[in-house]
Every structure is written in C-alpha cells, then in structure tokens.
N, C-alpha and C positions, 0 to 999 in steps of 0.2 A: 534428449541426448544432444550435446553440442560437439560438433566435429570441426577440426581445423582442416579446411579443404585442400589448400595448396601443399604440395610436397616440399615444404621449406621448413627450416628450423623455427620452432616456437616453444615457448615454455608455459606450462600451466600448473598451478598448484591450488589445492582446495583445502578448506578447513571448515569443520562444522562448528557453528556457534548457536547452541540450542537447536531450534527447529530450522535454522537458516544455514544454507551452504554458501560460503564465500569462496570464489575462485578468482585467481589473478592470471591473466594471460599477457605475455609480452613476446615481441619478435620483430622482424623486419617489415618493411612495407609490402603491400600486395598480398597480404594474408586474408583469407576469408574464413570467418567463424559462422558456421551454418547450423541452425537448429531445425531438426525434423522430428516431430513427435513419433516415437516408436509405438507399434501396436501393443507391445507388452508392457508399456509404461503408462502411468496415469499422471500426466503433468497438467491435467485439465484444471486442477485446483491450485496451481502455482503461477506466480508471475516471476519474471526476471527483471531486475533493475541493474543498470550498468552505468559506469562513468569512466571516461578516458582520463587518465592522469598524464598521458603523453600521446600525441598523434591525433589525427583527424580520421574519422570513419564515416561510412555511409550505411545507414540502417535501412533495410528493406523489410517492411512489415505491413500486412494488410493492403497490399498493392500500392503502397506509397514508399517514397525514398526521402530520407531526411539526413542532413549532415549533423554529426555529433562531434563536438570539440571539447577539450579540457574545460572543466567547470560546468558542463551540462550533465544531465541525467536522462537516460532513456528507460522506458518501461514497456515491456512486451508481455504478451500472453503466451505461456508455455504450452498451451494446448494447440497453438498454431505455429506454422513454420515461420521462421524469420532468419535474416542474414545480416551480418555485419562485415563490411569490406573495409579493411584497414588500408588507407591510402598512404600512410607514413609509417616509419618505425613507431611502435606503439606500446603502451601498457594499459591494459583494461582490467577493471575490477567489476566482477559480475556477482550479483546476489540472487540466489534462487530462494524464493520466499513463499511459503504456503499462504494462500489468500486468507485463511482463517486467522492469521496473526496480524492482519492489516485491518485497521478500523475504518473500513470503507466497504460500501456495497459493491456487488458485481457491476451494476450499472455505472457507478462512480468510477470504478477502475477502468471500465471500458472506455469512458471518455478521456481518461488520462493516458492511454497508451500512446507512445510516441516520444519525441525528444522535448525536454523542458530546459529552460535556462535563459529566458529573456532578461534584460538588465533589471526590470522591475519585479522579477520573480524571487522574492525573498526566501521562500522555502527551499528552492533549489540551491541558492547561494549558501545555505546552511548544510544541505544534504550532501552535495558533491564532495566537499572536503572531508566531511565526516566519514563517508563511505571509503574514501581513499585512505584515511588514517587508520580506520579499523582494519581494512584489508591488509595493509602493510604490516600490521602487528598482530594479525589474527592468531598466529601460532603461539604467542606469548601469554595470552590471557588465561587467567583462572576460569574454570567452567562458568561460574556464576557471573563473572565480569563480562565474558564474551556473550553470554545469553542476554544480559541487560543491554549491552551496546547494540547487538543486533536488534533488540526490541526497540531501541531508539530510532534505528533506521526504519523499521516497520511503522512506527508512529508517525514519522515525518512523511513517509509515503502515503499513509492514510490522510494526513493533512493536505498533502499535494492533491490527492484525488477528491477529497470532500470540499475543498475550497475552490476547485477548478482552476488553480494557479497555472496559467500558461497551457491549459489543456488544448492540444493541437486539434482534436476532433470535436471540441465542445459544440453542442447544438443548442445552447441556451439562448437567451434573448439578445445575443450580440448584435443582431441586425435592427434592434429597436432600442435606441439610446435611452429614452426615459424609463422604459420597463427594466432595462438592464441596471440602471442606476438604482431604481427602487429595490430590485432583487438584491443588489449588493448591500444596500443599507439595511434591509430587513434581515438578511442573513447575519450581518454584524450585530444587530440589535438582539436577535434571538440568541446568538452565541454568548453574548454578554449576560443574558438573563435566563439561562436554561434552568437554574435552580428555583425560579419563580413558578410555583404550582398554579398560579392564576394567569399565567401567560396564555393568551388566546387570540384568535384572529381579530376580534373586535378591538381589543386593546392595542394590538400591533398596527392595525389600520388607522386608528385614531392618532397614534403617536407619529405616524408618517403622513398624515393628512391625505389619505386616500380612502376610497370606499372598500368595504370588505369584498364586494364583488370584484373590483379591480384587482385586489390582492390575490384572490383565488385564481383569476385569469393568469396572473404573472407566474404562479406556481404550476398551473396547468401546462404552460409552455415548457416547463421543466419535466413534464411527465409524472408529476406527483401532486400532492396537496400540501398546504402549509402545515396542517396538523400532523400529517404523516412525516413530513420532513423534521418537524420539531421532535417528534418521538424518536426518529432515527438518530438525530444528533444527541439526544439524551442517552440513548443506548450506547452510542459510540463512546461517550465520555465515561460512562460506567464501565465499559469494556476496557478502556485505557487505564482507569484507576485500578481495576482488578489485576491488570497485567503488570502494573508497576510495583505491586506489593512484593515484599521479600518472601521467597518460597518457604522460609523457616517460620514466618509469622502466621498466626491463625487468620483466616479470612474474617474481616470485620463484619458486623451485622449488616445483612443485606438491606434491612430497613434504613440504616444510616446512609448507605450509599444511594439507595433509591431516593430518599428525601433530599439529599444533597444535590441531586440532578433533576429534581422536579417531579418525581413519581409520588403518587399519593400513598401507596403501600407496597410492601415487599412482594406480595403475591402477584399483583398486577405487573410489577417490574420483572419478576422471574418468568412469568408467562410470555411477556413481550420479548425478553432477552432470548429465550429458547426459540420463539417463532422467528426471530430475526437472524440468529446465528447458529441454530441447530444444536446448541448445548446449553446447559444451565449455567448461571453465573459461577457457581462453585466449580463445575467441570472446566469452564474456560480458565479460571484461575490456575487449576492444576495443569492444563495443557500449556499455558503460556510460561509457567515457571518450572516446568519439567525439562529435562534434557531432550534433545532431538531424538535420541535413540528410544527413550521411554515413550515419547509421543508416537513414533513410528510403530512400535510394538503394539500400543493400544489401538491404533488405527487398523492394523492388520487383524487384530482380534475382532474388530467390528466389521471386517470385510471391506475396508476402505484402502486398498493396497496402494499406498503412496510410497514408493521406494526412492529415497533421496541419494543413496550411496552409488546409484548407477547413472547419475544425471550428467556427468562430465566425462568425456573420453577424448583422446586425440588420435588422429589417423593421418598417415602420410598421403 
C-alpha cells in the first residue's frame, strides 16, 4: 500500500495494463510517498519501478538513500518498506509489476534494486521515456495494446536486471578488473550464441584464451556456474518469446522454441522451465497474454492471494 504522507494536495491516478498497475502521482514539493507492506496484502511477489518526469526525489530503501531525477528509473521490492521524498514539485510514474512477468531471477532482481541511470546505461535511457509515455496515455489504450506495452516495460526491466546495467548493489567481480572484463566478454559471447547446442565451458574458455578452471572461478564469484547461467539465459529467452506471442495465435511447437534457444528436446526444456519459473511454458503463455483480472482470479483459485486492486491509496 502506498500512502501520501503529508497533508498536502496531491493527485494520483491508476490504470491496469494486463497484470501491471500503472499509477501517476503529481503534486507540490515536500510530499512523501511511503510504502509499508500490509499484513493482509501479499506484495512479496511484486516489484515497483518508477520514473520521475518532473522533479527530484530521495529514495530510501534497504537502509540507503539515493537521489532520483528525471531520466532515471528506480526499482524496489514491494515486500519491503520504502519511501520517496519529493523535494520539488513533481510528477511520478509508478509501475507495480508481478515478478513472474519479469524475465529475471529473484537474485538478479535483488542486485538491481535502487536507482539506475548513469550516462552509459543504455537500457535506462530507453526505459525511462517509455515508462513516461505509456503512463501518460494509459487510459487510452485498447486492452491488448496496453498489455503488450506493459510487457515491453517488464522485458526491459528484465534486461536491466540480467545484464547488471548500473546495478547499485552489484557484488560481481567489480573489484577485480581482469575478471570483470572476462565476465563481460563471456556473457556477451554466450548471449550471441544461445542457440548453439554445442556451447560448453571448454569451447567458451578456448575462445577467450583462458582455462576452464579460471572460467569456472569467475562465475563462482557470481554465485553460480557457467552452465547454470547459460541454461538460465536460454530459459529467459524462451520465456520472452512465449510472452510476445499474440494471445489469439496458437502456441508454436515447444520443440521449435526449445531448439531455437539451444535445448536438445522439448521434454528437457519443459522440465527446466517449470523448475525455474514454477509454471509450464504453455501456462506461462496464458498468464502473460491474459488480462490482469483473469490472472488474479486464477491465482486466487491456486491459493496465491495477490490482490492488485488495493495497492494504491491516498491519505491526508
């Protein structure tokens, strides 16, 4: 639940775009927007992404304070308290997004929490204006258009998290220059060759003129293994492809999607997909291309009470 703390005039409007809730807040300076998870709400599976189209704010999250200005994007965990103090007259666009529609793991999202927007952060340079434009026109979109646009925001947030672009709390090999450079080059190489079923640590190590042992140590620093990271990236791309399909079209052969992204067979792909995301590929396609209301009803039936209609309120 997001509350406007100060007893001053402010405006808030919300719109559902598929499974995503988009809210716009605007008002004078010295307003505080404060989120405190309520005991009767389950925000633990959602994140909030925001961008200021006007004014500067101070974000307090996880015992840290960061400045957020127009052109930047912040990402916070809705299961935790956070606060945004507007120091100027402001306009804020806030997206409440279920983690299940973002193609990133919980660990990757965790490292991405905070403010993004360095000059070399190309993902945020695309994301911030897109979030503003979608929010400004949210009430005018046809249902399928709004759902697809919100999906584009979720895809870019997934890219932001998985690439580690400007991640403020990243604990990767940033203190070891050579290892960080190898990590960056290997990730780029793997992303360009995910469809190659023969991709393996030996081939990658030879291509980058390092030993397999050294390569494994680099990924150990990231808390994973190279093979596990390759499998995760393949699953994320399959997940994105399924999400982009038109809901009126039949789901293409899972074997075709699996082979396109480097899986040897559909059965192995389906097992890996369910293990990673908790649903089958076909179920994920239905979730991502259904309306938010349909998704909520299905989750309630499964005992996963995620109520999105109560997530925004104002209080003097």
